[in-house]
C-alpha positions as a Markdown table, in Angstrom:
| # | Residue | x | y | z |
|---|---|---|---|---|
| 1 | Met | 37.4 | -59.8 | -122.0 |
| 2 | Ser | 35.4 | -59.9 | -118.8 |
| 3 | Leu | 36.9 | -60.2 | -115.4 |
| 4 | Met | 35.3 | -63.7 | -115.0 |
| 5 | Gln | 37.4 | -65.0 | -117.8 |
| 6 | Gln | 40.8 | -64.2 | -116.3 |
| 7 | Val | 41.5 | -63.0 | -112.8 |
| 8 | Pro | 44.9 | -61.3 | -112.3 |
| 9 | Glu | 47.2 | -62.3 | -109.5 |
| 10 | Arg | 47.1 | -60.6 | -106.1 |
| 11 | Val | 49.6 | -57.8 | -105.6 |
| 12 | Ser | 49.8 | -58.6 | -101.9 |
| 13 | Ala | 48.1 | -60.7 | -99.2 |
| 14 | Arg | 49.9 | -62.0 | -96.1 |
| 15 | Thr | 47.3 | -64.4 | -94.7 |
| 16 | Ala | 43.8 | -65.7 | -95.5 |
| 17 | Glu | 42.4 | -63.1 | -93.1 |
| 18 | Asp | 44.0 | -60.2 | -95.0 |
| 19 | Ile | 42.2 | -58.2 | -97.6 |
| 20 | Ala | 43.2 | -59.2 | -101.2 |
| 21 | Ala | 44.9 | -56.4 | -103.0 |
| 22 | Tyr | 44.9 | -56.0 | -106.8 |
| 23 | Asp | 46.6 | -53.4 | -109.0 |
| 24 | Ala | 43.8 | -51.6 | -110.8 |
| 25 | Arg | 45.8 | -51.5 | -114.0 |
| 26 | Asp | 46.0 | -55.3 | -114.0 |
| 27 | Leu | 42.2 | -55.4 | -113.8 |
| 28 | Ile | 41.9 | -52.8 | -116.5 |
| 29 | Arg | 44.2 | -54.4 | -119.1 |
| 30 | Asn | 43.1 | -52.3 | -122.0 |
| 31 | Gly | 43.7 | -49.1 | -120.1 |
| 32 | Val | 40.1 | -47.9 | -120.3 |
| 33 | Lys | 37.6 | -50.1 | -118.4 |
| 34 | Ala | 36.9 | -53.5 | -117.0 |
| 35 | Glu | 33.6 | -55.4 | -116.5 |
| 36 | Ile | 33.0 | -56.8 | -113.0 |
| 37 | Ile | 30.1 | -59.2 | -112.4 |
| 38 | Leu | 28.5 | -59.6 | -108.9 |
| 39 | Asp | 25.5 | -61.9 | -108.5 |
| 40 | Gly | 24.7 | -61.7 | -112.2 |
| 41 | Gln | 24.8 | -57.9 | -112.3 |
| 42 | Ser | 27.5 | -56.1 | -114.4 |
| 43 | Tyr | 29.5 | -53.2 | -113.1 |
| 44 | Thr | 32.1 | -51.1 | -115.0 |
| 45 | Leu | 35.4 | -50.1 | -113.4 |
| 46 | Arg | 37.4 | -47.4 | -115.2 |
| 47 | Ile | 40.4 | -45.2 | -114.6 |
| 48 | Thr | 39.9 | -41.5 | -115.3 |
| 49 | Arg | 42.4 | -39.2 | -117.0 |
| 50 | Ala | 43.1 | -37.8 | -113.6 |
| 51 | Gly | 44.1 | -41.3 | -112.3 |
| 52 | Lys | 40.9 | -41.8 | -110.2 |
| 53 | Leu | 38.8 | -45.0 | -110.2 |
| 54 | Ile | 35.1 | -45.0 | -110.9 |
| 55 | Leu | 32.8 | -48.0 | -110.4 |
| 56 | Thr | 29.4 | -47.7 | -112.0 |
| 57 | Lys | 26.4 | -50.1 | -112.4 |
């Protein structure tokens, strides 16, 4: 499932001027990786075994 199909709820955001915050594990529902689309280009977000995030094109 791509991110465009279902966007998870924000974890926290106090006002419209705040930065939207999302839990990475909500974005990466299968525990491995998520596809993120920006201006028609696909990026992959994944969580490493060490718990780090990697975003690749």
